[in-house]
C-alpha positions, 0 to 999 in steps of 0.5 A: 263808147255807146252800147245799143241794146236790141241794135239790129231792129229797126230802131236800133238801126236808126240810132246807130246811123245817128250816132255814127254820123256823129262819129260816136263809137258804138258796140252794137248788141244783136241777138244772133250771129247773122245780124252781126253783118247788118249791124256792121255795114251801118258803122258799129264799130264793134259788135257783140251776140248775146241774150238780154235774159242772160245775165253773165252775157249782159256783164260782158256786153257793158265792159268799157261802155260810157253809156246804154240805150237800151231797147228792149226786145219788141213786147216781151213779157220778160222786159222787167226781169231784162231791164233788171239784167241790164240795170244790174250790169250797168251799175257793177260795170259803172256806166256813166248814162243809161237811156231807156227807150220806153214809150208814150203814155206808159202809165195804164195798166189796160196795155201790158207792154206799156206797164212793163215799160212803167215798170223798168222806168220805175226800176231806173228811178230807184237806181241812182244812176244817171238815167234819161226816158225816152218815150216814142208815140206811135211810128210813122213807119208803122203805116209801111205795113200797109203800104202794098195795099194803100197803094194798090187798093187805096185802103187804109185798114186798122183795127180800131174805129176810123175815128180814132186819134193817134200822135205819131212820130218817124222814127229818124227824128227819135234816133236824132233825139237819142243821139242828142241824149247820148252826146250832149250834157244836161239829159240826166234824169229826163223823160221826153215824150218824143212826138212828131204830131198831134192826135190824127183820126184815121180817116185824116191820115187816109186823107193825107196819103191820098194827097201826098201820092196823088190816089184816092185813099180810104181808111177803113176799120176791120174787125179784130179778129180778121187782124188777129188771123192776119197776125197769126198768118204773118208769124206774130205769136199768141203772146203778142197777138194778145198784148197788142189786142189789148192796145188796139182797146184801148185806142179805141176807148181813149184814143193814144196822144201826146204833145209834139213841142217837146221833141221839137225843142229838143231837135231844135226844129219841128218834127217830121209832119206826116205829109213830109214823111209820106212824100219822103217815102213814096220817092224812096218806094220809086227809086230802085235804090233805096229802100224806106226804113 
């Protein structure tokens, strides 16, 4: 059986779906009891409720598990200690394969949540376990945050210059790559950059949006203070806001670019393009029975 931590989040749900399609038995770790029905509806065979900060809860969660796909809480200041807890529990239980959901380019200390992931990668390197590290780029699904404004006003607003170049990846491609690593052979001690596109400026993103949606879309750079106010109103905490603000500053200065060849090799087909993703989402949005991830 495979354990997915953070299974109720968007990444966990997609990895769960990819494994269910391969008829792999999955135990889902969720944080709240009300999330049980959600992961069971996707196909989790077993569900445990627990806090990743709890060593006792994680020791129970890993019992009888062959492999772990560890997705830590998003932008968590406790990611290193959570990583220590998960790795220790996995080693004690004799888990055969630890797959860690990290991030593309974790080497910069200027992005604190990326740097914390690098520290967890270091823990895995020193653990003497069989591990694989997955390093996804910016999710294409993040564009959905802007979807209403894009459709209604033709505005794609970002808190950094519109010339900033980012590499994107479809979360569904990430999930398929995770399923390949978890169920296949020969992925031990590998670090895989999961990148779907080359570096694309935000003006280019707006142009692709306009082409696929059939209406003009303009990329607009909004002041970081405006983004901070909007983020606070949406419910983000101060720690998350500060961390993401530093990430945006890094994007502005250095861009955030990867290479799609590794993901294409892993999937054995070309990664999803941004054009294709937008077409799919637009079709799903027009259907009353489907909601994009």
